[in-house]
ROSE-4610 file (N, C-alpha, C; in Angstrom, 1 decimal, always signed):
// ROSE-4610
residu = [M/M/M/S/S/S/D/D/D/N/N/N/I/I/I/P/P/P/D/D/D/Q/Q/Q/E/E/E/S/S/S/K/K/K/T/T/T/K/K/K/P/P/P/S/S/S/D/D/D/E/E/E/S/S/S/L/L/L/R/R/R/C/C/C/Q/Q/Q/L/L/L/V/V/V/E/E/E/L/L/L/N/N/N/N/N/N/R/R/R/S/S/S/R/R/R/W/W/W/Y/Y/Y/T/T/T/A/A/A/Q/Q/Q/L/L/L/W/W/W/Q/Q/Q/L/L/L/P/P/P/L/L/L/A/A/A/W/W/W/A/A/A/G/G/G/V/V/V/F/F/F/A/A/A/L/L/L/T/T/T/I/I/I/G/G/G/G/G/G/F/F/F/I/I/I/G/G/G/N/N/N/G/G/G/K/K/K/I/I/I/P/P/P/I/I/I/P/P/P/I/I/I/L/L/L/I/I/I/C/C/C/T/T/T/L/L/L/F/F/F/V/V/V/F/F/F/V/V/V/I/I/I/L/L/L/G/G/G/I/I/I/T/T/T/L/L/L/L/L/L/C/C/C/H/H/H/M/M/M/W/W/W/H/H/H/M/M/M/R/R/R/E/E/E/G/G/G/E/E/E/R/R/R/R/R/R/A/A/A/V/V/V/E/E/E/N/N/N/M/M/M/K/K/K/A/A/A/I/I/I/E/E/E/V/V/V/L/L/L/L/L/L/K/K/K/L/L/L/N/N/N/I/I/I/K/K/K/T/T/T/S/S/S/I/I/I/T/T/T/T/T/T/I/I/I/P/P/P/T/T/T/N/N/N/Y/Y/Y/F/F/F/P/P/P/W/W/W/N/N/N/G/G/G/F/F/F/I/I/I/M/M/M/F/F/F/I/I/I/F/F/F/Q/Q/Q/I/I/I/G/G/G/I/I/I/I/I/I/L/L/L/L/L/L/N/N/N/I/I/I/V/V/V/F/F/F/L/L/L/I/I/I/Y/Y/Y/I/I/I/F/F/F/A/A/A/I/I/I/H/H/H/Q/Q/Q/S/S/S/L/L/L/T/T/T/L/L/L/T/T/T/I/I/I/E/E/E/A/A/A/C/C/C/T/T/T/R/R/R]
num = [1/1/1/2/2/2/3/3/3/4/4/4/5/5/5/6/6/6/7/7/7/8/8/8/9/9/9/10/10/10/11/11/11/12/12/12/13/13/13/14/14/14/15/15/15/16/16/16/17/17/17/18/18/18/19/19/19/20/20/20/21/21/21/22/22/22/23/23/23/24/24/24/25/25/25/26/26/26/27/27/27/28/28/28/29/29/29/30/30/30/31/31/31/32/32/32/33/33/33/34/34/34/35/35/35/36/36/36/37/37/37/38/38/38/39/39/39/40/40/40/41/41/41/42/42/42/43/43/43/44/44/44/45/45/45/46/46/46/47/47/47/48/48/48/49/49/49/50/50/50/51/51/51/52/52/52/53/53/53/54/54/54/55/55/55/56/56/56/57/57/57/58/58/58/59/59/59/60/60/60/61/61/61/62/62/62/63/63/63/64/64/64/65/65/65/66/66/66/67/67/67/68/68/68/69/69/69/70/70/70/71/71/71/72/72/72/73/73/73/74/74/74/75/75/75/76/76/76/77/77/77/78/78/78/79/79/79/80/80/80/81/81/81/82/82/82/83/83/83/84/84/84/85/85/85/86/86/86/87/87/87/88/88/88/89/89/89/90/90/90/91/91/91/92/92/92/93/93/93/94/94/94/95/95/95/96/96/96/97/97/97/98/98/98/99/99/99/100/100/100/101/101/101/102/102/102/103/103/103/104/104/104/105/105/105/106/106/106/107/107/107/108/108/108/109/109/109/110/110/110/111/111/111/112/112/112/113/113/113/114/114/114/115/115/115/116/116/116/117/117/117/118/118/118/119/119/119/120/120/120/121/121/121/122/122/122/123/123/123/124/124/124/125/125/125/126/126/126/127/127/127/128/128/128/129/129/129/130/130/130/131/131/131/132/132/132/133/133/133/134/134/134/135/135/135/136/136/136/137/137/137/138/138/138/139/139/139/140/140/140/141/141/141/142/142/142/143/143/143/144/144/144/145/145/145/146/146/146/147/147/147/148/148/148/149/149/149/150/150/150/151/151/151/152/152/152/153/153/153/154/154/154/155/155/155/156/156/156/157/157/157/158/158/158/159/159/159/160/160/160/161/161/161/162/162/162]
x = [-72.6/-72.6/-73.9/-74.3/-75.6/-75.2/-76.3/-76.2/-75.8/-76.3/-76.0/-74.6/-73.8/-72.6/-71.4/-70.6/-69.8/-68.6/-68.3/-66.9/-65.8/-64.8/-63.5/-62.7/-62.8/-62.0/-62.6/-63.8/-64.3/-63.8/-63.5/-63.0/-61.7/-60.8/-59.4/-59.2/-59.9/-59.7/-61.0/-60.6/-61.8/-62.3/-63.6/-64.1/-63.2/-63.4/-62.7/-63.5/-64.7/-65.3/-64.7/-64.5/-64.1/-62.5/-61.9/-60.5/-60.3/-61.3/-61.3/-61.5/-62.6/-62.7/-61.7/-61.1/-59.9/-58.7/-58.7/-57.6/-57.8/-59.1/-59.6/-59.3/-59.7/-59.4/-58.0/-57.2/-55.7/-55.1/-55.6/-55.1/-55.6/-56.8/-57.1/-56.3/-55.9/-55.2/-53.9/-53.3/-51.7/-51.8/-52.8/-52.7/-52.9/-53.8/-53.8/-52.6/-51.8/-50.6/-49.6/-49.5/-48.6/-48.9/-50.2/-50.7/-50.3/-50.4/-49.9/-48.3/-47.6/-46.2/-45.7/-46.6/-46.2/-47.0/-48.1/-48.9/-48.3/-48.1/-47.7/-46.5/-45.3/-44.3/-44.5/-45.2/-45.4/-46.5/-47.5/-48.3/-47.6/-46.7/-45.8/-45.0/-44.2/-43.6/-44.4/-45.6/-46.6/-47.0/-47.7/-47.9/-46.9/-45.5/-44.5/-44.2/-44.2/-44.0/-45.2/-46.5/-47.4/-47.2/-47.0/-46.9/-45.6/-44.5/-43.3/-43.7/-44.3/-44.8/-45.7/-46.7/-47.5/-46.6/-45.7/-45.0/-44.2/-43.5/-42.8/-43.8/-44.9/-45.9/-46.1/-46.2/-46.5/-45.4/-44.3/-43.2/-42.2/-42.2/-41.3/-41.9/-41.2/-41.6/-41.1/-41.9/-41.5/-40.8/-39.7/-38.7/-39.5/-40.2/-40.7/-41.7/-42.6/-43.3/-42.7/-41.7/-40.7/-40.1/-39.5/-38.9/-40.2/-41.4/-42.4/-43.0/-42.8/-43.3/-42.2/-41.0/-40.0/-40.1/-40.2/-40.2/-41.3/-42.5/-43.7/-43.4/-42.7/-42.5/-41.4/-40.4/-39.5/-40.3/-41.2/-42.0/-42.9/-43.4/-44.3/-43.5/-42.1/-41.5/-41.0/-40.7/-40.1/-41.4/-42.6/-43.8/-44.0/-43.9/-44.2/-43.3/-41.7/-41.0/-41.3/-41.7/-42.2/-43.5/-44.4/-45.6/-45.1/-44.2/-44.1/-43.5/-42.6/-41.9/-42.9/-44.0/-45.1/-45.9/-46.1/-46.8/-46.2/-44.8/-44.1/-44.4/-44.0/-44.4/-45.7/-46.7/-48.1/-48.4/-47.7/-47.7/-47.0/-45.9/-45.3/-45.9/-46.6/-47.7/-48.8/-49.5/-50.6/-50.1/-48.8/-48.5/-48.1/-47.5/-47.4/-48.6/-49.4/-50.9/-51.5/-51.5/-52.1/-51.4/-50.0/-49.3/-49.8/-50.0/-50.4/-51.7/-52.7/-54.0/-54.0/-53.2/-52.9/-52.6/-51.7/-51.3/-52.6/-53.2/-54.4/-55.5/-55.6/-56.7/-55.9/-54.7/-54.1/-54.0/-53.6/-53.6/-52.0/-51.7/-50.2/-49.8/-48.8/-48.4/-47.8/-48.6/-48.4/-48.1/-48.3/-48.1/-46.8/-46.5/-45.2/-45.3/-44.3/-44.3/-43.6/-44.4/-44.0/-44.9/-44.7/-45.8/-45.7/-44.8/-44.8/-44.3/-44.8/-44.0/-42.5/-41.9/-40.4/-39.9/-40.6/-40.0/-40.2/-41.0/-41.2/-40.3/-40.2/-39.6/-38.8/-37.6/-36.9/-36.5/-36.5/-36.0/-37.0/-38.2/-39.1/-38.6/-37.9/-37.3/-36.5/-35.7/-34.8/-35.4/-36.4/-37.3/-37.7/-38.4/-38.9/-37.7/-36.4/-35.5/-34.9/-35.0/-34.7/-35.9/-36.9/-38.0/-37.6/-37.2/-36.8/-35.8/-34.8/-33.4/-33.7/-34.5/-34.9/-35.5/-36.6/-37.2/-36.3/-35.4/-34.4/-33.5/-32.9/-31.9/-32.7/-34.0/-35.0/-35.0/-35.2/-35.5/-34.0/-32.9/-31.7/-31.5/-31.8/-31.6/-32.4/-33.8/-34.5/-34.1/-33.7/-33.1/-31.8/-30.9/-29.7/-30.2/-31.3/-31.6/-32.3/-33.1/-33.8/-32.5/-31.6/-30.6/-29.6/-29.5/-28.8/-29.7/-30.8/-31.8/-31.8/-31.7/-31.7/-30.4/-29.4/-28.1/-28.0/-28.3/-28.1/-29.2/-30.3/-31.4/-30.4/-30.2/-29.4/-28.1/-27.3/-26.3/-26.7/-27.9/-28.5/-29.0/-29.7/-30.1/-28.9/-28.0/-26.9/-26.1/-25.9/-25.3/-26.2/-27.6/-28.5/-28.5/-28.2/-28.3/-27.1/-25.9/-24.7/-24.8]
y = [+52.7/+53.6/+53.5/+54.7/+54.7/+54.1/+53.6/+53.2/+54.1/+55.6/+56.5/+57.2/+56.8/+57.1/+56.2/+56.5/+55.4/+55.3/+54.2/+53.9/+54.6/+54.5/+55.2/+54.5/+53.1/+52.4/+52.8/+53.1/+53.3/+54.6/+55.4/+56.9/+56.8/+55.8/+55.7/+55.0/+54.0/+53.1/+53.0/+53.5/+53.4/+51.9/+51.8/+50.4/+49.6/+48.3/+47.5/+47.8/+48.2/+48.6/+49.7/+50.7/+52.0/+51.9/+51.1/+50.9/+50.1/+49.2/+48.4/+49.5/+50.5/+51.5/+52.3/+52.9/+53.5/+52.7/+51.5/+50.6/+50.7/+50.5/+50.6/+51.8/+52.9/+54.2/+54.5/+54.2/+54.2/+53.6/+52.4/+51.5/+52.0/+52.7/+53.2/+54.7/+55.4/+56.6/+56.2/+55.3/+54.9/+54.3/+53.7/+53.3/+54.6/+55.5/+56.7/+57.3/+57.6/+58.2/+57.6/+56.2/+55.3/+55.6/+55.7/+55.9/+57.1/+58.3/+59.5/+59.5/+59.1/+58.8/+58.4/+57.3/+56.8/+57.8/+58.1/+58.9/+60.2/+61.0/+62.5/+62.7/+61.9/+62.3/+61.8/+60.7/+60.3/+61.3/+61.8/+62.9/+64.2/+64.5/+65.7/+65.5/+64.5/+64.1/+64.2/+63.4/+63.4/+64.8/+65.6/+66.9/+67.7/+67.6/+68.4/+68.1/+66.6/+66.0/+66.5/+66.7/+67.0/+68.5/+69.1/+70.7/+70.9/+70.3/+70.5/+70.0/+68.8/+68.3/+69.2/+69.7/+70.6/+71.9/+72.4/+73.5/+73.0/+72.0/+71.4/+71.2/+70.6/+70.5/+71.5/+72.8/+74.0/+74.5/+73.9/+74.6/+75.3/+76.6/+77.4/+77.8/+77.7/+78.1/+79.5/+80.3/+81.5/+81.5/+82.4/+82.0/+82.7/+83.6/+84.2/+83.1/+82.3/+81.5/+80.1/+79.8/+78.7/+79.0/+80.1/+80.5/+80.4/+81.0/+81.1/+79.5/+78.5/+77.3/+76.5/+76.6/+75.9/+76.4/+77.6/+78.4/+77.7/+77.6/+77.0/+75.6/+74.9/+73.2/+73.4/+74.5/+74.3/+74.4/+75.5/+75.9/+74.4/+73.9/+72.6/+71.5/+71.4/+70.2/+70.6/+71.7/+72.0/+71.6/+71.9/+71.8/+70.3/+69.5/+68.0/+67.4/+68.0/+67.0/+67.5/+68.6/+68.8/+67.9/+68.0/+67.1/+65.7/+65.2/+63.8/+63.4/+64.4/+64.1/+64.2/+65.1/+65.0/+63.9/+63.3/+62.1/+61.0/+61.0/+59.8/+60.0/+61.1/+61.3/+61.0/+61.3/+60.8/+59.3/+58.7/+57.3/+56.7/+57.2/+56.7/+56.9/+58.0/+58.2/+57.3/+57.2/+56.2/+54.8/+54.2/+53.1/+52.9/+53.9/+53.8/+53.9/+54.5/+54.5/+53.2/+52.4/+51.3/+50.1/+50.4/+49.5/+49.5/+50.9/+51.2/+50.4/+50.6/+50.0/+48.6/+47.9/+46.5/+45.9/+46.8/+46.3/+46.4/+47.5/+47.8/+46.6/+46.2/+45.1/+43.7/+43.5/+42.5/+41.5/+42.2/+41.5/+41.3/+40.4/+40.1/+41.4/+42.1/+43.2/+42.9/+43.1/+42.7/+44.1/+45.1/+46.4/+46.8/+47.2/+47.6/+48.7/+49.6/+50.5/+49.8/+49.6/+49.1/+49.1/+49.9/+50.1/+48.5/+47.9/+46.6/+45.6/+44.3/+43.5/+43.3/+43.4/+43.4/+42.2/+41.1/+39.7/+39.8/+40.6/+40.5/+41.8/+42.7/+44.0/+44.7/+44.4/+44.9/+46.4/+46.9/+48.2/+49.2/+49.2/+50.2/+51.6/+51.5/+52.7/+53.5/+52.6/+53.2/+53.7/+53.3/+54.0/+55.3/+55.3/+56.7/+57.5/+57.1/+57.9/+58.5/+57.7/+58.0/+58.9/+58.7/+59.8/+61.1/+61.1/+62.5/+63.1/+62.2/+62.9/+63.4/+62.4/+62.9/+64.3/+64.5/+65.8/+67.0/+66.6/+67.6/+67.8/+66.9/+67.1/+67.9/+67.6/+68.2/+69.8/+69.8/+71.5/+72.1/+71.6/+72.1/+72.3/+71.4/+71.6/+72.6/+72.6/+73.8/+75.0/+75.3/+76.5/+76.9/+76.0/+76.5/+76.8/+76.1/+76.4/+77.7/+78.1/+79.4/+80.5/+80.2/+81.1/+81.3/+80.2/+80.3/+81.0/+80.7/+81.5/+82.9/+83.4/+84.6/+85.4/+84.7/+85.2/+85.4/+84.6/+84.5/+85.8/+85.8/+87.0/+88.4/+88.5/+89.7/+90.0/+88.8/+89.1/+89.6/+89.0/+89.3/+90.8/+91.2/+92.5/+93.5/+93.2/+94.1/+94.3/+93.1/+93.2/+94.0/+93.7/+94.6/+96.0/+96.4/+97.9/+98.6/+97.7/+98.6/+99.0]
z = [+27.7/+26.7/+25.8/+25.4/+24.6/+23.1/+22.5/+21.1/+20.2/+20.4/+19.5/+19.4/+20.6/+20.6/+20.3/+19.4/+19.1/+20.0/+20.3/+21.4/+20.9/+21.6/+21.4/+20.4/+20.2/+19.3/+18.0/+17.7/+16.3/+15.9/+16.8/+16.3/+15.8/+16.5/+16.1/+14.8/+14.6/+13.6/+12.5/+11.3/+10.1/+10.1/+9.7/+9.4/+8.5/+8.3/+7.5/+5.9/+6.0/+4.7/+4.0/+4.9/+4.7/+4.1/+4.8/+4.3/+3.1/+2.8/+1.5/+0.4/+0.8/-0.3/-0.7/+0.4/+0.3/-0.5/-0.3/-0.9/-2.4/-2.8/-4.2/-4.8/-4.2/-4.7/-5.0/-3.9/-4.1/-5.3/-5.3/-6.4/-7.8/-8.0/-9.2/-9.4/-8.3/-8.4/-8.8/-8.2/-8.5/-10.0/-10.6/-11.9/-12.9/-12.6/-13.3/-13.3/-12.3/-12.2/-13.1/-13.0/-13.9/-15.3/-15.5/-17.0/-17.7/-16.8/-17.1/-17.5/-16.6/-16.9/-18.2/-18.8/-20.0/-21.2/-21.0/-22.1/-22.2/-21.3/-21.4/-22.2/-21.9/-22.8/-24.4/-24.6/-26.0/-26.6/-25.8/-26.4/-26.8/-26.0/-26.1/-27.5/-27.5/-28.9/-30.1/-29.7/-31.0/-31.5/-30.4/-30.9/-31.4/-31.0/-31.5/-33.1/-33.2/-34.5/-35.5/-35.1/-36.0/-36.1/-35.2/-35.4/-36.5/-36.2/-37.1/-38.5/-38.7/-39.8/-40.7/-39.9/-40.5/-41.0/-40.6/-40.9/-42.4/-42.1/-43.2/-44.3/-44.2/-45.4/-46.0/-45.4/-46.1/-46.8/-46.7/-47.4/-46.6/-47.0/-46.3/-45.0/-43.8/-42.3/-42.0/-41.7/-41.5/-40.0/-39.9/-38.7/-37.6/-37.5/-36.1/-35.7/-36.6/-36.1/-35.6/-36.2/-35.9/-34.5/-34.3/-33.0/-31.9/-32.2/-31.0/-30.9/-31.9/-31.5/-30.8/-31.3/-30.4/-28.9/-28.8/-27.4/-26.6/-27.4/-26.6/-26.3/-27.2/-26.7/-25.9/-25.6/-24.4/-23.2/-23.1/-21.9/-21.7/-22.6/-22.4/-21.9/-22.5/-21.9/-20.6/-20.1/-18.8/-17.9/-18.2/-17.4/-17.4/-18.5/-18.4/-17.7/-17.6/-16.8/-15.2/-14.8/-13.6/-13.0/-14.1/-14.0/-13.6/-14.6/-14.4/-13.0/-12.5/-11.4/-10.3/-10.4/-9.5/-9.4/-10.7/-10.9/-10.2/-10.4/-9.6/-8.1/-7.6/-6.2/-5.7/-6.6/-6.3/-6.3/-7.2/-7.4/-6.1/-5.7/-4.5/-3.2/-3.0/-2.1/-2.0/-3.2/-3.2/-2.8/-3.4/-3.0/-1.5/-0.8/+0.8/+1.2/+0.9/+1.6/+1.6/+0.4/+0.1/+0.9/+1.1/+2.1/+3.5/+4.1/+5.4/+5.5/+4.6/+4.6/+4.6/+3.9/+3.9/+5.1/+5.8/+7.1/+8.2/+8.1/+9.0/+8.7/+7.5/+7.2/+7.3/+7.9/+8.1/+6.8/+5.6/+4.4/+4.2/+3.3/+3.0/+2.0/+2.3/+1.7/+0.3/-0.9/-2.2/-3.0/-2.7/-3.1/-3.5/-4.7/-4.9/-6.0/-6.4/-7.5/-8.7/-9.7/-11.0/-12.1/-12.9/-14.2/-14.8/-15.2/-15.8/-15.0/-14.9/-13.8/-14.3/-13.4/-13.4/-13.9/-13.7/-14.2/-15.8/-16.4/-17.9/-18.4/-17.7/-18.3/-17.2/-16.9/-15.7/-15.9/-17.3/-17.4/-17.5/-16.8/-16.7/-16.2/-15.1/-14.4/-15.4/-16.2/-17.2/-18.3/-18.7/-19.8/-19.5/-18.2/-17.8/-17.8/-17.2/-17.2/-18.6/-19.5/-20.8/-21.4/-21.1/-21.6/-21.1/-19.6/-19.1/-19.7/-19.9/-20.5/-21.8/-22.6/-23.9/-24.0/-23.1/-23.1/-22.8/-21.7/-21.4/-22.6/-23.2/-24.5/-25.6/-25.8/-27.0/-26.4/-25.2/-24.8/-25.1/-24.8/-24.9/-26.4/-27.2/-28.6/-29.0/-28.7/-29.1/-28.7/-27.6/-27.0/-27.9/-28.2/-28.9/-30.4/-30.9/-32.2/-32.1/-31.3/-31.1/-31.1/-30.3/-30.1/-31.4/-32.3/-33.5/-34.5/-34.6/-35.5/-35.1/-33.9/-33.4/-33.8/-33.6/-34.1/-35.5/-36.2/-37.7/-38.3/-37.7/-38.1/-37.6/-36.5/-36.0/-37.0/-37.4/-38.3/-39.8/-40.1/-41.4/-41.2/-40.3/-40.1/-40.2/-39.4/-39.5/-40.8/-41.4/-42.9/-44.0/-43.8/-44.5/-44.3/-43.0/-42.8/-43.0/-43.4/-43.6/-44.9]
């Protein structure tokens, strides 16, 4: 075989250097996914608190603006939940690929999905679940509040027109 043409084995298995680069990149990616799982719900709650705090600081909140604000936060909350679920899936895929690369490199498999070492904090998955349930419940409360404001405005308009 000529020196310019790679043999069949090199076509089927990437080099160890390439696999190590992939392992580093997947490790970075899984950490990025995990960081987003913690940062995004807290950022959503913080932006909501600042927005509502800004309205309360001004005194009287115009009802149409409050309804629009709550509706925007409902949409953002639903989008955030979908994004969190996709981030968890991306984290799982990255970890599974890392395990496969560790097998190809004949390393001891040490990769697992956990954002905080479980011997220090075994409730990690539960906290993520609570974040997601909290976002869902806040969205439901916002929708009920929007509906209640709409109903009271409708009743007020009907009483004024009589």
